[in-house]
N, C-alpha and C positions, 0 to 999 in steps of 0.2 A: 504494500500500500504506500503510495507516494504522499509526501507532505505537500498540501496546497498552501502556498504562502498566505498569510493573514487569517488562518483559521482561528476560531475563537480561543482555543486553548493556548495558542501562541500569542495572541493579542492580550490575553488575561492570564499570564503565568501565575500559578499559585491559587487560582480560582476554580480549579476543576470540580471540586466538590460543590461549590456554590452554583456553578453552571448546571451541573447535573440536577441538583435539588430544585432549582428554579424551573428547569425544563420539565420536570416531572410534576411539580406542584402548581405551576402557573401557566395556563393555556396561552395567555397573551405573550409571555416571555418565550414560550416554545415556538409560537408563530414568528416572533421577531428573529429568533435564532435560525429558523428555517429560511426566512427571507434573506437574512445575512448570508447564510451558506450558499443559497442559490445565486445571489448577486456576486459573491466572491468567486464562485465557480465560473460564472460567465466571464468575469474579468480575467481569471487565470487562463481559461480557454482562449481568450482573445490574445493575451500576452504570449501564449504558447503557439499561437497561429493555428490553432485547431478550428477556431471560428473567427471569421473576419468581421470586424466592426469598424465603423468610422471613428475617427479621433473624438468627435463630439459624442457619439454613443458610449465610447469607453469612459470618457470624462463624466458623463451623466451617471454611469454605473458607479464610478469611484465616489461621486458625491452621495449617491444613495447608500453606498456601503458605509460611508462616514456617518451619516445620519443614523443608520441602524446601529452602528457600533456605539454611538453616543447614548442612544436609548438603552441599549443593553448595559452599558457602563453605569448609567444612573440607577437602573434596577438592581444591578449587583451591589452598588454602594448602599442602597437602601435595604438590602436583604438582611444585613446584620443589625438593623435598628428596628425598634417597635414603634408603631405610630402613636 
C-alpha cells in the first residue's frame, strides 16, 4: 500500500486515536474525512499524471482540501474539551 501525500494521519501526527474515535462517533466528522480523502486522492492522481486536470481545477481542489483540513482540525481540537 503506497502512502498518499497529505493523508490525515500524516497531517495530524499523534492524533490517530482521536481521528478514529471521531470517525466512529460523529457522522459529520466521518463525512468530512471522506470528503478530504476523496479530494486529496484527486489531487494526488493529478500530480501523478494519472488524471489530467487544468491548473485552475487543481488549485480549486487544493483550496477545498485546505478548507476541509481546517474543519477537521477544529473538530479535533474540540474533541478533548467538554462544552
